[in-house]
Biopython code that builds the backbone (N, CA, C, O; Angstrom):
import numpy as np
from Bio.PDB.StructureBuilder import StructureBuilder

atoms = [
    (1, "MET", "N", (1.945, 89.856, 28.014)),
    (1, "MET", "CA", (2.534, 89.083, 29.036)),
    (1, "MET", "C", (2.941, 87.724, 28.597)),
    (1, "MET", "O", (2.479, 87.218, 27.574)),
    (2, "GLN", "N", (3.771, 87.154, 29.336)),
    (2, "GLN", "CA", (4.542, 85.937, 29.016)),
    (2, "GLN", "C", (4.555, 85.039, 30.036)),
    (2, "GLN", "O", (4.576, 85.460, 31.192)),
    (3, "SER", "N", (4.546, 83.624, 29.759)),
    (3, "SER", "CA", (4.807, 82.680, 30.866)),
    (3, "SER", "C", (5.558, 81.527, 30.283)),
    (3, "SER", "O", (5.431, 81.245, 29.091)),
    (4, "HIS", "N", (6.316, 80.869, 31.065)),
    (4, "HIS", "CA", (7.135, 79.749, 30.614)),
    (4, "HIS", "C", (7.065, 78.559, 31.560)),
    (4, "HIS", "O", (6.938, 78.686, 32.777)),
    (5, "ALA", "N", (7.166, 77.283, 30.860)),
    (5, "ALA", "CA", (7.338, 76.119, 31.652)),
    (5, "ALA", "C", (8.159, 75.145, 31.002)),
    (5, "ALA", "O", (8.281, 75.129, 29.777)),
    (6, "ARG", "N", (8.733, 74.324, 31.769)),
    (6, "ARG", "CA", (9.454, 73.214, 31.141)),
    (6, "ARG", "C", (9.111, 71.891, 31.571)),
    (6, "ARG", "O", (8.913, 71.610, 32.753)),
    (7, "LEU", "N", (9.037, 71.051, 30.591)),
    (7, "LEU", "CA", (8.755, 69.539, 30.880)),
    (7, "LEU", "C", (10.126, 68.864, 30.597)),
    (7, "LEU", "O", (10.635, 68.864, 29.476)),
    (8, "ASN", "N", (10.706, 68.269, 31.727)),
    (8, "ASN", "CA", (11.909, 67.500, 31.528)),
    (8, "ASN", "C", (11.532, 66.070, 31.149)),
    (8, "ASN", "O", (10.979, 65.261, 31.894)),
    (9, "THR", "N", (11.915, 65.873, 29.865)),
    (9, "THR", "CA", (11.548, 64.588, 29.188)),
    (9, "THR", "C", (12.404, 64.267, 28.031)),
    (9, "THR", "O", (12.775, 65.195, 27.313)),
    (10, "ASP", "N", (12.786, 62.961, 27.749)),
    (10, "ASP", "CA", (13.602, 62.612, 26.612)),
    (10, "ASP", "C", (12.692, 62.498, 25.398)),
    (10, "ASP", "O", (13.218, 62.169, 24.335)),
    (11, "LYS", "N", (11.323, 62.744, 25.443)),
    (11, "LYS", "CA", (10.393, 62.604, 24.450)),
    (11, "LYS", "C", (9.870, 64.010, 23.935)),
    (11, "LYS", "O", (8.839, 64.046, 23.264)),
    (12, "ALA", "N", (10.521, 65.090, 24.221)),
    (12, "ALA", "CA", (10.254, 66.545, 23.960)),
    (12, "ALA", "C", (9.863, 66.695, 22.472)),
    (12, "ALA", "O", (8.820, 67.303, 22.232)),
    (13, "THR", "N", (10.508, 66.261, 21.572)),
    (13, "THR", "CA", (10.176, 66.505, 20.103)),
    (13, "THR", "C", (8.865, 65.738, 19.879)),
    (13, "THR", "O", (7.998, 66.269, 19.185)),
    (14, "ARG", "N", (8.667, 64.565, 20.400)),
    (14, "ARG", "CA", (7.457, 63.703, 20.194)),
    (14, "ARG", "C", (6.258, 64.496, 20.560)),
    (14, "ARG", "O", (5.339, 64.708, 19.769)),
    (15, "TYR", "N", (6.300, 64.973, 21.911)),
    (15, "TYR", "CA", (5.112, 65.643, 22.607)),
    (15, "TYR", "C", (4.768, 66.967, 21.841)),
    (15, "TYR", "O", (3.620, 67.344, 21.604)),
    (16, "MET", "N", (6.050, 67.694, 21.445)),
    (16, "MET", "CA", (5.629, 68.976, 20.821)),
    (16, "MET", "C", (5.069, 68.819, 19.445)),
    (16, "MET", "O", (4.165, 69.575, 19.090)),
    (17, "ILE", "N", (5.566, 67.828, 18.580)),
    (17, "ILE", "CA", (4.948, 67.505, 17.222)),
    (17, "ILE", "C", (3.408, 67.082, 17.531)),
    (17, "ILE", "O", (2.511, 67.609, 16.874)),
    (18, "GLN", "N", (3.153, 66.260, 18.396)),
    (18, "GLN", "CA", (1.783, 65.849, 18.686)),
    (18, "GLN", "C", (0.968, 66.813, 19.016)),
    (18, "GLN", "O", (-0.137, 66.831, 18.474)),
    (19, "LEU", "N", (1.301, 67.784, 19.928)),
    (19, "LEU", "CA", (0.559, 68.966, 20.211)),
    (19, "LEU", "C", (0.369, 69.788, 19.025)),
    (19, "LEU", "O", (-0.753, 70.243, 18.802)),
    (20, "ALA", "N", (1.443, 70.055, 18.156)),
    (20, "ALA", "CA", (1.251, 70.988, 17.044)),
    (20, "ALA", "C", (0.352, 70.343, 16.080)),
    (20, "ALA", "O", (-0.572, 71.026, 15.637)),
    (21, "LYS", "N", (0.490, 69.087, 15.678)),
    (21, "LYS", "CA", (-0.445, 68.403, 14.829)),
    (21, "LYS", "C", (-1.865, 68.420, 15.378)),
    (21, "LYS", "O", (-2.794, 68.585, 14.587)),
    (22, "HIS", "N", (-2.085, 68.267, 16.617)),
    (22, "HIS", "CA", (-3.415, 68.399, 17.211)),
    (22, "HIS", "C", (-4.036, 69.646, 16.922)),
    (22, "HIS", "O", (-5.139, 69.681, 16.377)),
    (23, "TRP", "N", (-3.357, 70.764, 17.275)),
    (23, "TRP", "CA", (-3.901, 72.164, 16.942)),
    (23, "TRP", "C", (-3.823, 72.561, 15.639)),
    (23, "TRP", "O", (-4.471, 73.526, 15.234)),
    (24, "GLY", "N", (-2.982, 71.815, 14.821)),
    (24, "GLY", "CA", (-2.872, 72.087, 13.329)),
    (24, "GLY", "C", (-4.096, 71.956, 12.582)),
    (24, "GLY", "O", (-4.256, 72.543, 11.512)),
    (25, "HIS", "N", (-5.037, 71.153, 13.143)),
    (25, "HIS", "CA", (-6.301, 71.085, 12.229)),
    (25, "HIS", "C", (-7.153, 72.381, 12.379)),
    (25, "HIS", "O", (-7.986, 72.652, 11.514)),
    (26, "ARG", "N", (-6.963, 73.173, 13.443)),
    (26, "ARG", "CA", (-7.852, 74.295, 13.578)),
    (26, "ARG", "C", (-7.035, 75.668, 13.435)),
    (26, "ARG", "O", (-7.593, 76.735, 13.179)),
    (27, "PHE", "N", (-5.669, 75.529, 13.625)),
    (27, "PHE", "CA", (-4.972, 76.805, 13.582)),
    (27, "PHE", "C", (-3.694, 76.691, 12.565)),
    (27, "PHE", "O", (-3.238, 75.593, 12.244)),
    (28, "GLU", "N", (-3.206, 77.827, 12.129)),
    (28, "GLU", "CA", (-1.993, 77.840, 11.220)),
    (28, "GLU", "C", (-0.744, 77.601, 12.222)),
    (28, "GLU", "O", (-0.086, 78.505, 12.737)),
    (29, "VAL", "N", (-0.577, 76.446, 12.369)),
    (29, "VAL", "CA", (0.710, 76.012, 13.163)),
    (29, "VAL", "C", (1.928, 75.744, 12.319)),
    (29, "VAL", "O", (1.839, 75.195, 11.220)),
    (30, "THR", "N", (3.050, 76.132, 12.839)),
    (30, "THR", "CA", (4.261, 75.857, 12.028)),
    (30, "THR", "C", (5.094, 75.120, 13.136)),
    (30, "THR", "O", (5.088, 75.438, 14.325)),
    (31, "TYR", "N", (5.833, 74.061, 12.566)),
    (31, "TYR", "CA", (6.788, 73.289, 13.366)),
    (31, "TYR", "C", (7.791, 72.581, 12.686)),
    (31, "TYR", "O", (7.590, 72.368, 11.490)),
    (32, "ASP", "N", (8.879, 72.151, 13.221)),
    (32, "ASP", "CA", (9.994, 71.208, 12.813)),
    (32, "ASP", "C", (10.308, 70.227, 13.904)),
    (32, "ASP", "O", (9.477, 69.996, 14.781)),
    (33, "ASP", "N", (11.429, 69.670, 13.879)),
    (33, "ASP", "CA", (11.869, 68.780, 14.852)),
    (33, "ASP", "C", (12.376, 69.414, 16.198)),
    (33, "ASP", "O", (12.641, 68.726, 17.184)),
    (34, "VAL", "N", (12.491, 70.786, 16.157)),
    (34, "VAL", "CA", (13.045, 71.494, 17.429)),
    (34, "VAL", "C", (12.178, 72.704, 17.921)),
    (34, "VAL", "O", (12.379, 73.218, 19.022)),
    (35, "SER", "N", (11.282, 73.103, 17.127)),
    (35, "SER", "CA", (10.489, 74.173, 17.434)),
    (35, "SER", "C", (9.035, 74.230, 16.950)),
    (35, "SER", "O", (8.761, 73.611, 15.922)),
    (36, "ALA", "N", (8.199, 74.829, 17.511)),
    (36, "ALA", "CA", (6.793, 74.942, 17.040)),
    (36, "ALA", "C", (6.247, 76.314, 17.673)),
    (36, "ALA", "O", (6.553, 76.830, 18.748)),
    (37, "LEU", "N", (5.294, 76.778, 16.628)),
    (37, "LEU", "CA", (4.792, 78.086, 16.994)),
    (37, "LEU", "C", (3.115, 77.869, 16.647)),
    (37, "LEU", "O", (2.711, 77.598, 15.516)),
    (38, "ILE", "N", (2.314, 78.025, 17.724)),
    (38, "ILE", "CA", (1.045, 77.661, 17.675)),
    (38, "ILE", "C", (0.184, 79.142, 17.892)),
    (38, "ILE", "O", (0.195, 79.666, 19.006)),
    (39, "PRO", "N", (-0.414, 79.650, 16.973)),
    (39, "PRO", "CA", (-1.373, 80.877, 17.353)),
    (39, "PRO", "C", (-2.725, 80.338, 17.772)),
    (39, "PRO", "O", (-3.411, 79.613, 17.052)),
    (40, "LEU", "N", (-3.059, 80.743, 18.986)),
    (40, "LEU", "CA", (-4.366, 80.284, 19.585)),
    (40, "LEU", "C", (-5.224, 81.604, 19.734)),
    (40, "LEU", "O", (-4.752, 82.736, 19.634)),
    (41, "PRO", "N", (-6.430, 81.332, 19.965)),
    (41, "PRO", "CA", (-7.462, 82.639, 20.094)),
    (41, "PRO", "C", (-7.039, 83.491, 21.322)),
    (41, "PRO", "O", (-7.191, 84.708, 21.217)),
    (42, "LEU", "N", (-6.570, 83.031, 22.375)),
    (42, "LEU", "CA", (-6.089, 83.763, 23.549)),
    (42, "LEU", "C", (-4.721, 84.299, 23.465)),
    (42, "LEU", "O", (-4.423, 85.287, 24.136)),
    (43, "GLY", "N", (-3.788, 83.676, 22.625)),
    (43, "GLY", "CA", (-2.422, 84.234, 22.501)),
    (43, "GLY", "C", (-1.639, 83.227, 21.712)),
    (43, "GLY", "O", (-2.248, 82.480, 20.946)),
    (44, "THR", "N", (-0.322, 83.148, 21.841)),
    (44, "THR", "CA", (0.509, 82.166, 21.079)),
    (44, "THR", "C", (1.122, 81.363, 22.078)),
    (44, "THR", "O", (1.204, 81.726, 23.251)),
    (45, "CYS", "N", (1.583, 80.209, 21.617)),
    (45, "CYS", "CA", (2.306, 79.065, 22.327)),
    (45, "CYS", "C", (3.473, 78.937, 21.367)),
    (45, "CYS", "O", (3.247, 78.909, 20.158)),
    (46, "SER", "N", (4.687, 78.860, 21.832)),
    (46, "SER", "CA", (5.893, 78.493, 21.244)),
    (46, "SER", "C", (6.561, 77.545, 21.996)),
    (46, "SER", "O", (6.484, 77.588, 23.224)),
    (47, "MET", "N", (7.315, 76.550, 21.332)),
    (47, "MET", "CA", (7.899, 75.408, 22.138)),
    (47, "MET", "C", (9.265, 75.303, 21.469)),
    (47, "MET", "O", (9.478, 75.657, 20.309)),
    (48, "LEU", "N", (10.156, 74.796, 22.280)),
    (48, "LEU", "CA", (11.520, 74.462, 21.912)),
    (48, "LEU", "C", (11.886, 73.076, 22.510)),
    (48, "LEU", "O", (11.944, 72.898, 23.727)),
    (49, "ALA", "N", (12.117, 72.159, 21.645)),
    (49, "ALA", "CA", (12.492, 70.794, 22.178)),
    (49, "ALA", "C", (13.994, 70.594, 22.109)),
    (49, "ALA", "O", (14.593, 70.870, 21.070)),
    (50, "ASP", "N", (14.647, 70.109, 23.213)),
    (50, "ASP", "CA", (16.025, 69.582, 23.191)),
    (50, "ASP", "C", (16.006, 68.185, 23.701)),
    (50, "ASP", "O", (14.929, 67.655, 23.973)),
    (51, "PRO", "N", (17.125, 67.564, 23.846)),
    (51, "PRO", "CA", (17.322, 66.138, 24.322)),
    (51, "PRO", "C", (16.804, 65.942, 25.727)),
    (51, "PRO", "O", (16.292, 64.870, 26.047)),
    (52, "GLU", "N", (16.930, 67.016, 26.630)),
    (52, "GLU", "CA", (16.463, 66.812, 27.853)),
    (52, "GLU", "C", (15.069, 67.364, 28.220)),
    (52, "GLU", "O", (14.642, 67.157, 29.356)),
    (53, "GLY", "N", (14.387, 68.007, 27.383)),
    (53, "GLY", "CA", (13.183, 68.581, 27.714)),
    (53, "GLY", "C", (12.614, 69.387, 26.632)),
    (53, "GLY", "O", (13.146, 69.505, 25.527)),
    (54, "LEU", "N", (11.384, 70.005, 27.028)),
    (54, "LEU", "CA", (10.515, 70.843, 26.155)),
    (54, "LEU", "C", (10.324, 72.178, 26.881)),
    (54, "LEU", "O", (9.733, 72.160, 27.960)),
    (55, "ASP", "N", (10.743, 73.255, 26.415)),
    (55, "ASP", "CA", (10.352, 74.632, 26.790)),
    (55, "ASP", "C", (9.128, 75.023, 26.178)),
    (55, "ASP", "O", (8.975, 74.805, 24.976)),
    (56, "VAL", "N", (8.088, 75.664, 26.962)),
    (56, "VAL", "CA", (6.863, 76.016, 26.527)),
    (56, "VAL", "C", (6.897, 77.558, 27.083)),
    (56, "VAL", "O", (7.174, 77.945, 28.219)),
    (57, "THR", "N", (6.564, 78.243, 26.034)),
    (57, "THR", "CA", (6.478, 79.657, 26.216)),
    (57, "THR", "C", (5.108, 80.228, 25.478)),
    (57, "THR", "O", (4.841, 80.084, 24.285)),
    (58, "ILE", "N", (4.278, 80.933, 26.501)),
    (58, "ILE", "CA", (3.048, 81.311, 25.973)),
    (58, "ILE", "C", (2.935, 83.017, 26.265)),
    (58, "ILE", "O", (3.481, 83.594, 27.206)),
    (59, "GLU", "N", (2.185, 83.578, 25.334)),
    (59, "GLU", "CA", (1.999, 85.061, 25.443)),
    (59, "GLU", "C", (0.634, 85.343, 25.243)),
    (59, "GLU", "O", (0.029, 84.701, 24.384)),
    (60, "ALA", "N", (0.006, 86.278, 25.963)),
    (60, "ALA", "CA", (-1.388, 86.658, 25.876)),
    (60, "ALA", "C", (-1.340, 88.174, 26.234)),
    (60, "ALA", "O", (-0.451, 88.700, 26.905)),
    (61, "ALA", "N", (-2.377, 88.775, 25.715)),
    (61, "ALA", "CA", (-2.552, 90.251, 26.000)),
    (61, "ALA", "C", (-2.739, 90.740, 27.283)),
    (61, "ALA", "O", (-2.324, 91.847, 27.624)),
    (62, "ASP", "N", (-3.439, 89.856, 28.136)),
    (62, "ASP", "CA", (-3.694, 90.171, 29.605)),
    (62, "ASP", "C", (-3.513, 89.028, 30.521)),
    (62, "ASP", "O", (-3.343, 87.887, 30.089)),
    (63, "LEU", "N", (-3.550, 89.339, 31.890)),
    (63, "LEU", "CA", (-3.450, 88.146, 32.789)),
    (63, "LEU", "C", (-4.383, 87.244, 32.770)),
    (63, "LEU", "O", (-4.021, 86.082, 32.956)),
    (64, "GLU", "N", (-5.744, 87.508, 32.555)),
    (64, "GLU", "CA", (-6.761, 86.478, 32.421)),
    (64, "GLU", "C", (-6.631, 85.625, 31.323)),
    (64, "GLU", "O", (-7.001, 84.455, 31.419)),
    (65, "GLY", "N", (-6.110, 86.104, 30.205)),
    (65, "GLY", "CA", (-5.828, 85.258, 28.932)),
    (65, "GLY", "C", (-4.772, 84.380, 29.187)),
    (65, "GLY", "O", (-4.879, 83.213, 28.813)),
    (66, "LEU", "N", (-3.521, 84.855, 29.910)),
    (66, "LEU", "CA", (-2.541, 84.206, 30.222)),
    (66, "LEU", "C", (-2.822, 83.098, 31.064)),
    (66, "LEU", "O", (-2.397, 81.990, 30.736)),
    (67, "ALA", "N", (-3.512, 83.253, 32.156)),
    (67, "ALA", "CA", (-3.933, 82.143, 32.969)),
    (67, "ALA", "C", (-4.728, 81.022, 32.355)),
    (67, "ALA", "O", (-4.580, 79.834, 32.642)),
    (68, "LYS", "N", (-5.589, 81.510, 31.479)),
    (68, "LYS", "CA", (-6.382, 80.614, 30.649)),
    (68, "LYS", "C", (-5.630, 79.683, 29.680)),
    (68, "LYS", "O", (-5.894, 78.486, 29.573)),
    (69, "LEU", "N", (-4.681, 80.316, 28.990)),
    (69, "LEU", "CA", (-3.681, 79.663, 28.090)),
    (69, "LEU", "C", (-2.825, 78.765, 28.746)),
    (69, "LEU", "O", (-2.536, 77.705, 28.192)),
    (70, "GLU", "N", (-2.303, 79.101, 30.054)),
    (70, "GLU", "CA", (-1.494, 78.185, 30.729)),
    (70, "GLU", "C", (-2.281, 76.910, 31.149)),
    (70, "GLU", "O", (-1.641, 75.859, 31.189)),
    (71, "ASP", "N", (-3.609, 76.894, 31.467)),
    (71, "ASP", "CA", (-4.378, 75.849, 31.705)),
    (71, "ASP", "C", (-4.540, 74.928, 30.392)),
    (71, "ASP", "O", (-4.370, 73.709, 30.387)),
    (72, "VAL", "N", (-4.835, 75.574, 29.481)),
    (72, "VAL", "CA", (-5.241, 74.945, 28.305)),
    (72, "VAL", "C", (-3.982, 74.229, 27.694)),
    (72, "VAL", "O", (-4.083, 73.030, 27.432)),
    (73, "VAL", "N", (-2.913, 74.827, 27.472)),
    (73, "VAL", "CA", (-1.716, 74.319, 26.915)),
    (73, "VAL", "C", (-1.224, 73.041, 27.864)),
    (73, "VAL", "O", (-0.890, 71.948, 27.406)),
    (74, "ALA", "N", (-1.243, 73.358, 29.138)),
    (74, "ALA", "CA", (-0.764, 72.256, 30.098)),
    (74, "ALA", "C", (-1.646, 71.147, 29.993)),
    (74, "ALA", "O", (-1.181, 70.011, 29.899)),
    (75, "GLU", "N", (-3.058, 71.389, 30.001)),
    (75, "GLU", "CA", (-3.833, 70.127, 29.892)),
    (75, "GLU", "C", (-3.567, 69.391, 28.771)),
    (75, "GLU", "O", (-3.430, 68.175, 28.903)),
    (76, "HIS", "N", (-3.454, 69.973, 27.529)),
    (76, "HIS", "CA", (-3.246, 69.216, 26.331)),
    (76, "HIS", "C", (-1.990, 68.575, 26.413)),
    (76, "HIS", "O", (-1.974, 67.369, 26.165)),
    (77, "LEU", "N", (-0.811, 69.209, 26.745)),
    (77, "LEU", "CA", (0.446, 68.729, 26.868)),
    (77, "LEU", "C", (0.516, 67.472, 27.738)),
    (77, "LEU", "O", (1.048, 66.441, 27.328)),
    (78, "LEU", "N", (-0.012, 67.582, 28.900)),
    (78, "LEU", "CA", (0.040, 66.520, 29.806)),
    (78, "LEU", "C", (-0.743, 65.340, 29.403)),
    (78, "LEU", "O", (-0.362, 64.208, 29.703)),
    (79, "ARG", "N", (-1.773, 65.548, 28.767)),
    (79, "ARG", "CA", (-2.542, 64.516, 28.201)),
    (79, "ARG", "C", (-1.661, 63.577, 27.271)),
    (79, "ARG", "O", (-1.735, 62.354, 27.395)),
    (80, "PHE", "N", (-0.882, 64.132, 26.401)),
    (80, "PHE", "CA", (0.044, 63.436, 25.460)),
    (80, "PHE", "C", (1.194, 62.825, 26.202)),
    (80, "PHE", "O", (1.700, 61.797, 25.753)),
    (81, "ALA", "N", (1.715, 63.456, 27.466)),
    (81, "ALA", "CA", (2.800, 62.983, 28.304)),
    (81, "ALA", "C", (2.279, 62.315, 29.442)),
    (81, "ALA", "O", (2.763, 62.570, 30.545)),
    (82, "PHE", "N", (1.323, 61.462, 29.318)),
    (82, "PHE", "CA", (0.668, 60.824, 30.441)),
    (82, "PHE", "C", (1.575, 59.824, 31.158)),
    (82, "PHE", "O", (1.423, 59.529, 32.343)),
    (83, "ARG", "N", (2.496, 59.338, 30.394)),
    (83, "ARG", "CA", (3.402, 58.379, 31.019)),
    (83, "ARG", "C", (4.542, 59.057, 31.814)),
    (83, "ARG", "O", (5.250, 58.346, 32.527)),
    (84, "GLU", "N", (4.739, 60.237, 31.744)),
    (84, "GLU", "CA", (5.630, 61.143, 32.545)),
    (84, "GLU", "C", (5.283, 61.265, 33.912)),
    (84, "GLU", "O", (4.096, 61.263, 34.237)),
    (85, "PRO", "N", (6.281, 61.380, 34.834)),
    (85, "PRO", "CA", (5.920, 61.496, 36.298)),
    (85, "PRO", "C", (5.322, 62.764, 36.566)),
    (85, "PRO", "O", (4.792, 62.865, 37.673)),
    (86, "VAL", "N", (5.283, 63.738, 35.823)),
    (86, "VAL", "CA", (4.764, 65.035, 35.954)),
    (86, "VAL", "C", (3.241, 65.146, 35.953)),
    (86, "VAL", "O", (2.622, 64.680, 34.997)),
    (87, "LYS", "N", (2.642, 65.695, 36.896)),
    (87, "LYS", "CA", (1.007, 65.979, 36.970)),
    (87, "LYS", "C", (0.669, 67.279, 36.537)),
    (87, "LYS", "O", (-0.390, 67.466, 35.938)),
    (88, "ARG", "N", (1.503, 68.248, 36.790)),
    (88, "ARG", "CA", (1.259, 69.671, 36.389)),
    (88, "ARG", "C", (2.543, 70.444, 35.867)),
    (88, "ARG", "O", (3.684, 70.054, 36.113)),
    (89, "LEU", "N", (2.282, 71.449, 35.207)),
    (89, "LEU", "CA", (3.343, 72.210, 34.756)),
    (89, "LEU", "C", (3.543, 73.387, 35.712)),
    (89, "LEU", "O", (2.554, 73.917, 36.218)),
    (90, "GLY", "N", (4.870, 73.852, 36.001)),
    (90, "GLY", "CA", (4.960, 75.129, 36.879)),
    (90, "GLY", "C", (5.412, 76.212, 35.955)),
    (90, "GLY", "O", (6.495, 76.244, 35.370)),
    (91, "TRP", "N", (4.491, 77.061, 35.898)),
    (91, "TRP", "CA", (4.572, 78.285, 34.992)),
    (91, "TRP", "C", (5.393, 79.439, 35.712)),
    (91, "TRP", "O", (5.172, 79.747, 36.883)),
    (92, "THR", "N", (6.381, 80.070, 34.902)),
    (92, "THR", "CA", (7.034, 81.163, 35.508)),
    (92, "THR", "C", (6.622, 82.411, 34.540)),
    (92, "THR", "O", (6.745, 82.405, 33.315)),
    (93, "ARG", "N", (6.166, 83.365, 35.241)),
    (93, "ARG", "CA", (5.507, 84.563, 34.385)),
    (93, "ARG", "C", (6.627, 85.777, 34.272)),
    (93, "ARG", "O", (7.330, 86.137, 35.216)),
    (94, "ALA", "N", (6.658, 86.276, 33.092)),
    (94, "ALA", "CA", (7.497, 87.402, 32.886)),
    (94, "ALA", "C", (6.578, 88.556, 32.688)),
    (94, "ALA", "O", (5.680, 88.437, 31.853)),
    (95, "TRP", "N", (6.710, 89.708, 33.393)),
    (95, "TRP", "CA", (5.972, 90.853, 33.266)),
    (95, "TRP", "C", (6.544, 91.739, 32.243)),
    (95, "TRP", "O", (7.565, 91.489, 31.602)),
    (96, "GLU", "N", (5.759, 92.874, 32.124)),
    (96, "GLU", "CA", (6.097, 93.778, 30.959)),
    (96, "GLU", "C", (7.531, 94.257, 30.956)),
    (96, "GLU", "O", (8.027, 94.695, 29.918)),
    (97, "ALA", "N", (8.246, 94.182, 32.145)),
    (97, "ALA", "CA", (9.578, 94.716, 32.208)),
    (97, "ALA", "C", (10.584, 93.681, 31.479)),
    (97, "ALA", "O", (11.698, 94.094, 31.155)),
    (98, "GLY", "N", (10.256, 92.507, 31.247)),
    (98, "GLY", "CA", (11.114, 91.646, 30.681)),
    (98, "GLY", "C", (10.485, 90.415, 29.806)),
    (98, "GLY", "O", (9.268, 90.284, 29.676)),
    (99, "ARG", "N", (11.333, 89.628, 29.286)),
    (99, "ARG", "CA", (10.852, 88.510, 28.507)),
    (99, "ARG", "C", (11.736, 87.318, 29.001)),
    (99, "ARG", "O", (12.871, 87.441, 29.461)),
    (100, "ILE", "N", (11.061, 86.164, 28.841)),
    (100, "ILE", "CA", (11.720, 84.900, 29.205)),
    (100, "ILE", "C", (12.609, 84.383, 28.114)),
    (100, "ILE", "O", (12.137, 84.396, 26.978)),
    (101, "ASP", "N", (13.835, 83.926, 28.291)),
    (101, "ASP", "CA", (14.719, 83.194, 27.320)),
    (101, "ASP", "C", (15.126, 81.915, 27.755)),
    (101, "ASP", "O", (16.249, 81.777, 28.239)),
    (102, "PRO", "N", (14.234, 80.818, 27.628)),
    (102, "PRO", "CA", (14.491, 79.620, 28.271)),
    (102, "PRO", "C", (15.862, 79.061, 28.179)),
    (102, "PRO", "O", (16.402, 78.551, 29.161)),
    (103, "PRO", "N", (16.465, 79.151, 26.964)),
    (103, "PRO", "CA", (17.922, 78.663, 26.949)),
    (103, "PRO", "C", (18.880, 79.357, 27.763)),
    (103, "PRO", "O", (19.732, 78.685, 28.344)),
    (104, "ALA", "N", (18.864, 80.578, 27.885)),
    (104, "ALA", "CA", (19.732, 81.311, 28.605)),
    (104, "ALA", "C", (19.459, 81.045, 30.174)),
    (104, "ALA", "O", (20.395, 81.129, 30.969)),
    (105, "LEU", "N", (18.274, 80.753, 30.557)),
    (105, "LEU", "CA", (18.032, 80.329, 31.960)),
    (105, "LEU", "C", (18.910, 79.249, 32.484)),
    (105, "LEU", "O", (19.587, 79.295, 33.512)),
    (106, "ARG", "N", (18.796, 78.184, 31.557)),
    (106, "ARG", "CA", (19.554, 76.860, 31.725)),
    (106, "ARG", "C", (21.070, 77.204, 31.636)),
    (106, "ARG", "O", (21.786, 76.647, 32.468)),
    (107, "ILE", "N", (21.644, 78.025, 30.764)),
    (107, "ILE", "CA", (22.955, 78.256, 30.719)),
    (107, "ILE", "C", (23.475, 78.923, 31.911)),
    (107, "ILE", "O", (24.581, 78.575, 32.325)),
    (108, "ASN", "N", (22.829, 79.824, 32.507)),
    (108, "ASN", "CA", (23.060, 80.538, 33.657)),
    (108, "ASN", "C", (22.878, 79.660, 34.896)),
    (108, "ASN", "O", (23.178, 80.110, 36.002)),
    (109, "GLY", "N", (22.380, 78.380, 34.741)),
    (109, "GLY", "CA", (22.312, 77.623, 35.933)),
    (109, "GLY", "C", (21.093, 77.731, 36.686)),
    (109, "GLY", "O", (20.938, 77.159, 37.765)),
    (110, "VAL", "N", (20.157, 78.513, 36.093)),
    (110, "VAL", "CA", (18.953, 78.783, 36.943)),
    (110, "VAL", "C", (17.790, 77.844, 36.167)),
    (110, "VAL", "O", (17.576, 77.994, 34.964)),
    (111, "ALA", "N", (17.137, 76.959, 36.900)),
    (111, "ALA", "CA", (16.062, 76.247, 36.378)),
    (111, "ALA", "C", (14.813, 77.014, 36.364)),
    (111, "ALA", "O", (14.378, 77.611, 37.349)),
    (112, "PRO", "N", (14.189, 76.974, 35.083)),
    (112, "PRO", "CA", (12.918, 77.817, 34.934)),
    (112, "PRO", "C", (11.877, 77.177, 35.766)),
    (112, "PRO", "O", (10.747, 77.662, 35.823)),
]
sb = StructureBuilder()
sb.init_structure("model")
sb.init_model(0)
sb.init_chain("A")
sb.init_seg("    ")
for serial, (resi, resn, name, xyz) in enumerate(atoms, 1):
    if name == "N":
        sb.init_residue(resn, " ", resi, " ")
    sb.init_atom(name, np.array(xyz, "f"), 0.0, 1.0, " ", f" {name:<3s}", serial, name[0])
structure = sb.get_structure()
């Protein structure tokens, strides 16, 4: 199961790297200036940063794990982005029939 959220910010790379470094002390995190992959016990978190925002996609084996991972990732990310006007992330879930492609969503004019 997969879920996606978008944080509109001009500090996407900064927040992504902060979160990657934070979890990098406990997990085998890989990241650069535009992407990060964080394997967590409940599933994986991948992030893509662009000049307008940060796409966060998480994957888990079941709905319960996905819901917990949404909460954990959002809590940590929003703690780093406390100056942003956003107080919570809006998650969009993809079910087994499909996967989420964040850049394609924006290209087609649909906001995730």
